KOLGU-4560 file (N, C-alpha, C; in nm, 3 decimals, padded with zeros to 5 digits):
<recs>
<n_xx: 04.704 n_yy: 03.516 n_zz: -06.424 ca_xx: 04.681 ca_yy: 03.408 ca_zz: -06.283 c_xx: 04.547 c_yy: 03.463 c_zz: -06.224 mol: A seq: 1 type: MET>
<n_xx: 04.523 n_yy: 03.615 n_zz: -06.212 ca_xx: 04.424 ca_yy: 03.652 ca_zz: -06.102 c_xx: 04.332 c_yy: 03.620 c_zz: -06.172 mol: A seq: 2 type: ASN>
<n_xx: 04.313 n_yy: 03.604 n_zz: -06.327 ca_xx: 04.167 ca_yy: 03.574 ca_zz: -06.404 c_xx: 04.113 c_yy: 03.473 c_zz: -06.372 mol: A seq: 3 type: GLU>
<n_xx: 04.206 n_yy: 03.350 n_zz: -06.336 ca_xx: 04.189 ca_yy: 03.204 ca_zz: -06.305 c_xx: 04.096 c_yy: 03.192 c_zz: -06.149 mol: A seq: 4 type: ILE>
<n_xx: 04.176 n_yy: 03.296 n_zz: -06.104 ca_xx: 04.118 ca_yy: 03.280 ca_zz: -05.954 c_xx: 04.003 c_yy: 03.339 c_zz: -05.980 mol: A seq: 5 type: VAL>
<n_xx: 03.957 n_yy: 03.449 n_zz: -06.023 ca_xx: 03.808 ca_yy: 03.515 ca_zz: -06.044 c_xx: 03.702 c_yy: 03.399 c_zz: -06.108 mol: A seq: 6 type: TYR>
<n_xx: 03.740 n_yy: 03.347 n_zz: -06.184 ca_xx: 03.699 ca_yy: 03.218 ca_zz: -06.276 c_xx: 03.626 c_yy: 03.113 c_zz: -06.128 mol: A seq: 7 type: LYS>
<n_xx: 03.732 n_yy: 03.076 n_zz: -06.065 ca_xx: 03.693 ca_yy: 02.971 ca_zz: -05.926 c_xx: 03.600 c_yy: 03.027 c_zz: -05.854 mol: A seq: 8 type: ILE>
<n_xx: 03.632 n_yy: 03.174 n_zz: -05.854 ca_xx: 03.569 ca_yy: 03.249 ca_zz: -05.727 c_xx: 03.444 c_yy: 03.274 c_zz: -05.758 mol: A seq: 9 type: LEU>
<n_xx: 03.414 n_yy: 03.301 n_zz: -05.896 ca_xx: 03.266 ca_yy: 03.247 ca_zz: -05.963 c_xx: 03.200 c_yy: 03.177 c_zz: -05.968 mol: A seq: 10 type: ALA>
<n_xx: 03.245 n_yy: 03.058 n_zz: -05.970 ca_xx: 03.172 ca_yy: 02.949 ca_zz: -05.992 c_xx: 03.127 c_yy: 02.862 c_zz: -05.856 mol: A seq: 11 type: PHE>
<n_xx: 03.217 n_yy: 02.906 n_zz: -05.740 ca_xx: 03.177 ca_yy: 02.889 ca_zz: -05.603 c_xx: 03.071 c_yy: 02.983 c_zz: -05.556 mol: A seq: 12 type: ILE>
<n_xx: 03.036 n_yy: 03.126 n_zz: -05.600 ca_xx: 02.952 ca_yy: 03.184 ca_zz: -05.558 c_xx: 02.822 c_yy: 03.128 c_zz: -05.686 mol: A seq: 13 type: VAL>
<n_xx: 02.859 n_yy: 03.094 n_zz: -05.776 ca_xx: 02.753 ca_yy: 03.004 ca_zz: -05.871 c_xx: 02.660 c_yy: 02.931 c_zz: -05.751 mol: A seq: 14 type: GLY>
<n_xx: 02.765 n_yy: 02.849 n_zz: -05.700 ca_xx: 02.721 ca_yy: 02.720 ca_zz: -05.601 c_xx: 02.652 c_yy: 02.770 c_zz: -05.530 mol: A seq: 15 type: LEU>
<n_xx: 02.706 n_yy: 02.844 n_zz: -05.399 ca_xx: 02.604 ca_yy: 02.926 ca_zz: -05.292 c_xx: 02.498 c_yy: 02.972 c_zz: -05.345 mol: A seq: 16 type: LEU>
<n_xx: 02.518 n_yy: 03.091 n_zz: -05.442 ca_xx: 02.376 ca_yy: 03.104 ca_zz: -05.475 c_xx: 02.283 c_yy: 03.029 c_zz: -05.504 mol: A seq: 17 type: LEU>
<n_xx: 02.284 n_yy: 02.943 n_zz: -05.591 ca_xx: 02.203 ca_yy: 02.841 ca_zz: -05.617 c_xx: 02.171 c_yy: 02.764 c_zz: -05.506 mol: A seq: 18 type: GLY>
<n_xx: 02.234 n_yy: 02.764 n_zz: -05.410 ca_xx: 02.165 ca_yy: 02.673 ca_zz: -05.307 c_xx: 02.104 c_yy: 02.771 c_zz: -05.226 mol: A seq: 19 type: THR>
<n_xx: 02.131 n_yy: 02.906 n_zz: -05.223 ca_xx: 02.032 ca_yy: 02.967 ca_zz: -05.124 c_xx: 01.897 c_yy: 02.989 c_zz: -05.204 mol: A seq: 20 type: ILE>
<n_xx: 01.907 n_yy: 02.986 n_zz: -05.338 ca_xx: 01.776 ca_yy: 03.040 ca_zz: -05.448 c_xx: 01.658 c_yy: 02.859 c_zz: -05.428 mol: A seq: 21 type: PHE>
<n_xx: 01.765 n_yy: 02.766 n_zz: -05.488 ca_xx: 01.691 ca_yy: 02.650 ca_zz: -05.476 c_xx: 01.654 c_yy: 02.617 c_zz: -05.321 mol: A seq: 22 type: PHE>
<n_xx: 01.755 n_yy: 02.610 n_zz: -05.255 ca_xx: 01.687 ca_yy: 02.577 ca_zz: -05.081 c_xx: 01.629 c_yy: 02.643 c_zz: -05.015 mol: A seq: 23 type: GLY>
<n_xx: 01.589 n_yy: 02.778 n_zz: -05.010 ca_xx: 01.494 ca_yy: 02.859 ca_zz: -05.018 c_xx: 01.340 c_yy: 02.827 c_zz: -05.064 mol: A seq: 24 type: GLY>
<n_xx: 01.354 n_yy: 02.794 n_zz: -05.203 ca_xx: 01.234 ca_yy: 02.729 ca_zz: -05.273 c_xx: 01.175 c_yy: 02.620 c_zz: -05.210 mol: A seq: 25 type: LEU>
<n_xx: 01.281 n_yy: 02.536 n_zz: -05.159 ca_xx: 01.264 ca_yy: 02.431 ca_zz: -05.108 c_xx: 01.178 c_yy: 02.436 c_zz: -04.963 mol: A seq: 26 type: TRP>
<n_xx: 01.257 n_yy: 02.564 n_zz: -04.869 ca_xx: 01.200 ca_yy: 02.591 ca_zz: -04.755 c_xx: 01.070 c_yy: 02.656 c_zz: -04.782 mol: A seq: 27 type: PHE>
<n_xx: 01.028 n_yy: 02.732 n_zz: -04.852 ca_xx: 00.926 ca_yy: 02.792 ca_zz: -04.857 c_xx: 00.798 c_yy: 02.735 c_zz: -04.890 mol: A seq: 28 type: THR>
<n_xx: 00.814 n_yy: 02.613 n_zz: -04.999 ca_xx: 00.729 ca_yy: 02.512 ca_zz: -05.014 c_xx: 00.702 c_yy: 02.445 c_zz: -04.925 mol: A seq: 29 type: VAL>
<n_xx: 00.788 n_yy: 02.389 n_zz: -04.815 ca_xx: 00.773 ca_yy: 02.289 ca_zz: -04.712 c_xx: 00.653 c_yy: 02.430 c_zz: -04.595 mol: A seq: 30 type: ARG>
<n_xx: 00.684 n_yy: 02.551 n_zz: -04.587 ca_xx: 00.656 ca_yy: 02.634 ca_zz: -04.496 c_xx: 00.524 c_yy: 02.671 c_zz: -04.541 mol: A seq: 31 type: LYS>
<n_xx: 00.459 n_yy: 02.646 n_zz: -04.666 ca_xx: 00.347 ca_yy: 02.687 ca_zz: -04.737 c_xx: 00.187 c_yy: 02.642 c_zz: -04.692 mol: A seq: 32 type: LEU>
<n_xx: 00.240 n_yy: 02.454 n_zz: -04.618 ca_xx: 00.122 ca_yy: 02.403 ca_zz: -04.608 c_xx: 00.081 c_yy: 02.500 c_zz: -04.460 mol: A seq: 33 type: VAL>
<n_xx: 00.140 n_yy: 02.532 n_zz: -04.341 ca_xx: 00.120 ca_yy: 02.570 ca_zz: -04.241 c_xx: 00.128 c_yy: 02.723 c_zz: -04.233 mol: A seq: 34 type: THR>
<n_xx: 00.112 n_yy: 02.798 n_zz: -04.356 ca_xx: 00.126 ca_yy: 02.966 ca_zz: -04.307 c_xx: -00.039 c_yy: 02.995 c_zz: -04.310 mol: A seq: 35 type: SER>
<n_xx: -00.041 n_yy: 03.112 n_zz: -04.211 ca_xx: -00.158 ca_yy: 03.162 ca_zz: -04.247 c_xx: -00.179 c_yy: 03.236 c_zz: -04.336 mol: A seq: 36 type: LYS>
<n_xx: -00.099 n_yy: 03.321 n_zz: -04.409 ca_xx: -00.093 ca_yy: 03.404 ca_zz: -04.549 c_xx: -00.008 c_yy: 03.344 c_zz: -04.627 mol: A seq: 37 type: ILE>
<n_xx: -00.047 n_yy: 03.206 n_zz: -04.727 ca_xx: 00.053 ca_yy: 03.176 ca_zz: -04.791 c_xx: 00.107 c_yy: 03.268 c_zz: -04.914 mol: A seq: 38 type: PRO>
<n_xx: 00.022 n_yy: 03.331 n_zz: -04.965 ca_xx: 00.053 ca_yy: 03.421 ca_zz: -05.090 c_xx: 00.156 c_yy: 03.509 c_zz: -05.043 mol: A seq: 39 type: ALA>
<n_xx: 00.201 n_yy: 03.586 n_zz: -04.928 ca_xx: 00.249 ca_yy: 03.698 ca_zz: -04.892 c_xx: 00.395 c_yy: 03.585 c_zz: -04.850 mol: A seq: 40 type: LEU>
<n_xx: 00.420 n_yy: 03.458 n_zz: -04.821 ca_xx: 00.504 ca_yy: 03.400 ca_zz: -04.808 c_xx: 00.624 c_yy: 03.361 c_zz: -04.925 mol: A seq: 41 type: LEU>
<n_xx: 00.496 n_yy: 03.313 n_zz: -04.970 ca_xx: 00.563 ca_yy: 03.288 ca_zz: -05.146 c_xx: 00.607 c_yy: 03.370 c_zz: -05.201 mol: A seq: 42 type: PHE>
<n_xx: 00.551 n_yy: 03.500 n_zz: -05.263 ca_xx: 00.593 ca_yy: 03.641 ca_zz: -05.283 c_xx: 00.710 c_yy: 03.672 c_zz: -05.237 mol: A seq: 43 type: LEU>
<n_xx: 00.729 n_yy: 03.693 n_zz: -05.103 ca_xx: 00.807 ca_yy: 03.721 ca_zz: -05.031 c_xx: 00.945 c_yy: 03.701 c_zz: -05.007 mol: A seq: 44 type: GLY>
<n_xx: 00.909 n_yy: 03.570 n_zz: -05.055 ca_xx: 00.982 ca_yy: 03.459 ca_zz: -05.060 c_xx: 01.073 c_yy: 03.447 c_zz: -05.203 mol: A seq: 45 type: SER>
<n_xx: 01.021 n_yy: 03.472 n_zz: -05.298 ca_xx: 01.023 ca_yy: 03.479 ca_zz: -05.448 c_xx: 01.117 c_yy: 03.616 c_zz: -05.477 mol: A seq: 46 type: PHE>
<n_xx: 01.068 n_yy: 03.742 n_zz: -05.423 ca_xx: 01.154 ca_yy: 03.851 ca_zz: -05.415 c_xx: 01.298 c_yy: 03.837 c_zz: -05.399 mol: A seq: 47 type: ILE>
<n_xx: 01.299 n_yy: 03.775 n_zz: -05.266 ca_xx: 01.421 ca_yy: 03.797 ca_zz: -05.155 c_xx: 01.484 c_yy: 03.707 c_zz: -05.248 mol: A seq: 48 type: LEU>
<n_xx: 01.476 n_yy: 03.550 n_zz: -05.282 ca_xx: 01.532 ca_yy: 03.471 ca_zz: -05.365 c_xx: 01.617 c_yy: 03.546 c_zz: -05.442 mol: A seq: 49 type: ARG>
<n_xx: 01.529 n_yy: 03.603 n_zz: -05.575 ca_xx: 01.542 ca_yy: 03.691 ca_zz: -05.699 c_xx: 01.647 c_yy: 03.774 c_zz: -05.694 mol: A seq: 50 type: VAL>
<n_xx: 01.656 n_yy: 03.878 n_zz: -05.546 ca_xx: 01.755 ca_yy: 03.964 ca_zz: -05.532 c_xx: 01.848 c_yy: 03.932 c_zz: -05.525 mol: A seq: 51 type: SER>
<n_xx: 01.890 n_yy: 03.833 n_zz: -05.438 ca_xx: 01.993 ca_yy: 03.789 ca_zz: -05.353 c_xx: 02.077 c_yy: 03.763 c_zz: -05.506 mol: A seq: 52 type: ILE>
<n_xx: 02.001 n_yy: 03.654 n_zz: -05.587 ca_xx: 02.040 ca_yy: 03.595 ca_zz: -05.713 c_xx: 02.099 c_yy: 03.709 c_zz: -05.793 mol: A seq: 53 type: THR>
<n_xx: 02.009 n_yy: 03.750 n_zz: -05.871 ca_xx: 02.063 ca_yy: 03.888 ca_zz: -05.932 c_xx: 02.167 c_yy: 03.985 c_zz: -05.925 mol: A seq: 54 type: LEU>
<n_xx: 02.126 n_yy: 04.004 n_zz: -05.782 ca_xx: 02.287 ca_yy: 04.108 ca_zz: -05.701 c_xx: 02.413 c_yy: 04.034 c_zz: -05.669 mol: A seq: 55 type: ILE>
<n_xx: 02.395 n_yy: 03.894 n_zz: -05.712 ca_xx: 02.536 ca_yy: 03.821 ca_zz: -05.668 c_xx: 02.550 c_yy: 03.764 c_zz: -05.780 mol: A seq: 56 type: GLY>
<n_xx: 02.507 n_yy: 03.804 n_zz: -05.945 ca_xx: 02.503 ca_yy: 03.745 ca_zz: -06.079 c_xx: 02.606 c_yy: 03.884 c_zz: -06.131 mol: A seq: 57 type: PHE>
<n_xx: 02.536 n_yy: 04.006 n_zz: -06.101 ca_xx: 02.574 ca_yy: 04.141 ca_zz: -06.106 c_xx: 02.727 c_yy: 04.156 c_zz: -06.040 mol: A seq: 58 type: TYR>
<n_xx: 02.746 n_yy: 04.164 n_zz: -05.919 ca_xx: 02.880 ca_yy: 04.140 ca_zz: -05.881 c_xx: 03.011 c_yy: 04.087 c_zz: -05.932 mol: A seq: 59 type: TYR>
<n_xx: 02.939 n_yy: 03.939 n_zz: -05.916 ca_xx: 03.050 ca_yy: 03.838 ca_zz: -05.959 c_xx: 03.097 c_yy: 03.854 c_zz: -06.115 mol: A seq: 60 type: ILE>
<n_xx: 02.987 n_yy: 03.899 n_zz: -06.186 ca_xx: 03.051 ca_yy: 03.923 ca_zz: -06.340 c_xx: 03.143 c_yy: 04.050 c_zz: -06.382 mol: A seq: 61 type: SER>
<n_xx: 03.111 n_yy: 04.123 n_zz: -06.281 ca_xx: 03.183 ca_yy: 04.249 ca_zz: -06.310 c_xx: 03.209 c_yy: 04.297 c_zz: -06.466 mol: A seq: 62 type: SER>
<n_xx: 03.105 n_yy: 04.283 n_zz: -06.523 ca_xx: 03.132 ca_yy: 04.323 ca_zz: -06.659 c_xx: 03.210 c_yy: 04.178 c_zz: -06.769 mol: A seq: 63 type: GLY>
<n_xx: 03.220 n_yy: 04.104 n_zz: -06.721 ca_xx: 03.250 ca_yy: 03.946 ca_zz: -06.754 c_xx: 03.179 c_yy: 03.879 c_zz: -06.783 mol: A seq: 64 type: SER>
<n_xx: 03.168 n_yy: 03.811 n_zz: -06.932 ca_xx: 03.066 ca_yy: 03.749 ca_zz: -06.972 c_xx: 03.084 c_yy: 03.605 c_zz: -06.939 mol: A seq: 65 type: TRP>
<n_xx: 03.224 n_yy: 03.567 n_zz: -06.941 ca_xx: 03.318 ca_yy: 03.454 ca_zz: -06.900 c_xx: 03.257 c_yy: 03.419 c_zz: -06.769 mol: A seq: 66 type: GLN>
<n_xx: 03.254 n_yy: 03.518 n_zz: -06.687 ca_xx: 03.257 ca_yy: 03.469 ca_zz: -06.502 c_xx: 03.125 c_yy: 03.506 c_zz: -06.493 mol: A seq: 67 type: ARG>
<n_xx: 03.030 n_yy: 03.525 n_zz: -06.564 ca_xx: 02.894 ca_yy: 03.562 ca_zz: -06.565 c_xx: 02.828 c_yy: 03.416 c_zz: -06.588 mol: A seq: 68 type: LEU>
<n_xx: 02.917 n_yy: 03.326 n_zz: -06.717 ca_xx: 02.852 ca_yy: 03.194 ca_zz: -06.736 c_xx: 02.936 c_yy: 03.096 c_zz: -06.657 mol: A seq: 69 type: LEU>
<n_xx: 03.051 n_yy: 03.131 n_zz: -06.603 ca_xx: 03.043 ca_yy: 03.048 ca_zz: -06.470 c_xx: 02.976 c_yy: 03.036 c_zz: -06.375 mol: A seq: 70 type: ILE>
<n_xx: 02.947 n_yy: 03.137 n_zz: -06.320 ca_xx: 02.852 ca_yy: 03.142 ca_zz: -06.217 c_xx: 02.730 c_yy: 03.081 c_zz: -06.233 mol: A seq: 71 type: CYS>
<n_xx: 02.679 n_yy: 03.109 n_zz: -06.366 ca_xx: 02.531 ca_yy: 03.021 ca_zz: -06.360 c_xx: 02.535 c_yy: 02.860 c_zz: -06.365 mol: A seq: 72 type: VAL>
<n_xx: 02.682 n_yy: 02.839 n_zz: -06.454 ca_xx: 02.686 ca_yy: 02.730 ca_zz: -06.458 c_xx: 02.717 c_yy: 02.657 c_zz: -06.294 mol: A seq: 73 type: ALA>
<n_xx: 02.777 n_yy: 02.713 n_zz: -06.243 ca_xx: 02.775 ca_yy: 02.655 ca_zz: -06.070 c_xx: 02.631 c_yy: 02.694 c_zz: -05.989 mol: A seq: 74 type: GLY>
<n_xx: 02.560 n_yy: 02.792 n_zz: -06.040 ca_xx: 02.390 ca_yy: 02.811 ca_zz: -06.010 c_xx: 02.330 c_yy: 02.640 c_zz: -06.047 mol: A seq: 75 type: PHE>
<n_xx: 02.379 n_yy: 02.629 n_zz: -06.160 ca_xx: 02.292 ca_yy: 02.509 ca_zz: -06.273 c_xx: 02.305 c_yy: 02.379 c_zz: -06.167 mol: A seq: 76 type: ILE>
<n_xx: 02.436 n_yy: 02.340 n_zz: -06.125 ca_xx: 02.494 ca_yy: 02.243 ca_zz: -06.078 c_xx: 02.409 c_yy: 02.278 c_zz: -05.925 mol: A seq: 77 type: ILE>
<n_xx: 02.424 n_yy: 02.336 n_zz: -05.842 ca_xx: 02.350 ca_yy: 02.393 ca_zz: -05.721 c_xx: 02.213 c_yy: 02.288 c_zz: -05.743 mol: A seq: 78 type: ALA>
<n_xx: 02.160 n_yy: 02.346 n_zz: -05.835 ca_xx: 01.989 ca_yy: 02.296 ca_zz: -05.885 c_xx: 01.975 c_yy: 02.175 c_zz: -05.854 mol: A seq: 79 type: ARG>
<n_xx: 02.077 n_yy: 02.043 n_zz: -05.912 ca_xx: 02.047 ca_yy: 01.945 ca_zz: -05.928 c_xx: 02.104 c_yy: 01.904 c_zz: -05.780 mol: A seq: 80 type: TYR>
<n_xx: 02.238 n_yy: 01.935 n_zz: -05.693 ca_xx: 02.221 ca_yy: 01.929 ca_zz: -05.561 c_xx: 02.141 c_yy: 01.924 c_zz: -05.479 mol: A seq: 81 type: THR>
<n_xx: 02.082 n_yy: 02.049 n_zz: -05.482 ca_xx: 01.991 ca_yy: 02.071 ca_zz: -05.360 c_xx: 01.856 c_yy: 01.946 c_zz: -05.387 mol: A seq: 82 type: VAL>
<n_xx: 01.830 n_yy: 01.931 n_zz: -05.551 ca_xx: 01.722 ca_yy: 01.833 ca_zz: -05.555 c_xx: 01.761 c_yy: 01.694 c_zz: -05.520 mol: A seq: 83 type: ILE>
<n_xx: 01.877 n_yy: 01.658 n_zz: -05.541 ca_xx: 01.924 ca_yy: 01.506 ca_zz: -05.513 c_xx: 01.941 c_yy: 01.498 c_zz: -05.293 mol: A seq: 84 type: HIS>
<n_xx: 01.965 n_yy: 01.610 n_zz: -05.243 ca_xx: 01.932 ca_yy: 01.648 ca_zz: -05.105 c_xx: 01.837 c_yy: 01.660 c_zz: -05.033 mol: A seq: 85 type: PHE>
<n_xx: 01.736 n_yy: 01.702 n_zz: -05.148 ca_xx: 01.582 ca_yy: 01.732 ca_zz: -05.073 c_xx: 01.465 c_yy: 01.623 c_zz: -05.087 mol: A seq: 86 type: THR>
<n_xx: 01.538 n_yy: 01.540 n_zz: -05.172 ca_xx: 01.442 ca_yy: 01.426 ca_zz: -05.219 c_xx: 01.415 c_yy: 01.332 c_zz: -05.080 mol: A seq: 87 type: LYS>
<n_xx: 01.350 n_yy: 01.294 n_zz: -05.068 ca_xx: 01.251 ca_yy: 01.160 ca_zz: -04.934 c_xx: 01.373 c_yy: 01.039 c_zz: -04.977 mol: A seq: 88 type: SER>
<n_xx: 01.350 n_yy: 00.957 n_zz: -04.894 ca_xx: 01.406 ca_yy: 00.862 ca_zz: -04.881 c_xx: 01.296 c_yy: 00.746 c_zz: -05.002 mol: A seq: 89 type: ASN>
<n_xx: 01.194 n_yy: 00.782 n_zz: -04.976 ca_xx: 01.086 ca_yy: 00.678 ca_zz: -05.034 c_xx: 01.118 c_yy: 00.724 c_zz: -05.188 mol: A seq: 90 type: LYS>
<n_xx: 01.125 n_yy: 00.847 n_zz: -05.217 ca_xx: 01.095 ca_yy: 00.908 ca_zz: -05.351 c_xx: 01.256 c_yy: 00.819 c_zz: -05.371 mol: A seq: 91 type: GLU>
<n_xx: 01.370 n_yy: 00.813 n_zz: -05.361 ca_xx: 01.481 ca_yy: 00.750 ca_zz: -05.430 c_xx: 01.469 c_yy: 00.598 c_zz: -05.396 mol: A seq: 92 type: LYS>
<n_xx: 01.383 n_yy: 00.541 n_zz: -05.291 ca_xx: 01.370 ca_yy: 00.391 ca_zz: -05.334 c_xx: 01.285 c_yy: 00.346 c_zz: -05.438 mol: A seq: 93 type: GLN>
<n_xx: 01.222 n_yy: 00.466 n_zz: -05.489 ca_xx: 01.103 ca_yy: 00.430 ca_zz: -05.614 c_xx: 01.185 c_yy: 00.417 c_zz: -05.722 mol: A seq: 94 type: VAL>
<n_xx: 01.261 n_yy: 00.551 n_zz: -05.750 ca_xx: 01.374 ca_yy: 00.526 ca_zz: -05.885 c_xx: 01.460 c_yy: 00.443 c_zz: -05.842 mol: A seq: 95 type: LEU>
<n_xx: 01.535 n_yy: 00.388 n_zz: -05.775 ca_xx: 01.607 ca_yy: 00.274 ca_zz: -05.780 c_xx: 01.556 c_yy: 00.165 c_zz: -05.832 mol: A seq: 96 type: LEU>
<n_xx: 01.428 n_yy: 00.135 n_zz: -05.745 ca_xx: 01.333 ca_yy: 00.033 ca_zz: -05.819 c_xx: 01.297 c_yy: 00.041 c_zz: -05.974 mol: A seq: 97 type: GLN>
<n_xx: 01.275 n_yy: 00.116 n_zz: -06.026 ca_xx: 01.258 ca_yy: 00.134 ca_zz: -06.198 c_xx: 01.385 c_yy: 00.138 c_zz: -06.198 mol: A seq: 98 type: LYS>
<n_xx: 01.499 n_yy: 00.167 n_zz: -06.207 ca_xx: 01.592 ca_yy: 00.149 ca_zz: -06.261 c_xx: 01.621 c_yy: 00.014 c_zz: -06.257 mol: A seq: 99 type: GLU>
<n_xx: 01.611 n_yy: -00.075 n_zz: -06.189 ca_xx: 01.614 ca_yy: -00.180 ca_zz: -06.165 c_xx: 01.574 c_yy: -00.309 c_zz: -06.263 mol: A seq: 100 type: VAL>
<n_xx: 01.444 n_yy: -00.266 n_zz: -06.246 ca_xx: 01.341 ca_yy: -00.288 ca_zz: -06.345 c_xx: 01.387 c_yy: -00.300 c_zz: -06.487 mol: A seq: 101 type: SER>
<n_xx: 01.407 n_yy: -00.143 n_zz: -06.514 ca_xx: 01.468 ca_yy: -00.142 ca_zz: -06.664 c_xx: 01.539 c_yy: -00.195 c_zz: -06.727 mol: A seq: 102 type: HIS>
<n_xx: 01.657 n_yy: -00.294 n_zz: -06.585 ca_xx: 01.763 ca_yy: -00.357 ca_zz: -06.616 c_xx: 01.716 c_yy: -00.491 c_zz: -06.684 mol: A seq: 103 type: GLU>
<n_xx: 01.653 n_yy: -00.534 n_zz: -06.663 ca_xx: 01.610 ca_yy: -00.716 ca_zz: -06.628 c_xx: 01.513 c_yy: -00.697 c_zz: -06.753 mol: A seq: 104 type: THR>
</recs>
């Protein structure tokens, strides 16, 4: 029973790590335009995001490849979730119009 709890926890941590990584990437890209030193902001953000993600993967896996795989699945699902929530309304309308035009 404990293994099931650990796998659920691994999935939730994967979602959290993915949200931090891809949400941080989205935030960084938005701030690059107004930054005085964009290269430093990008490099610092990249190192921080990758470090948090790799440390999270390391601790959640605890030597179990199944938990690591479940965590990565949560990470990938978080990617699509962040993409969905960070799209502008205009982009969503364009995609919807393309889908409607393909149906006719």
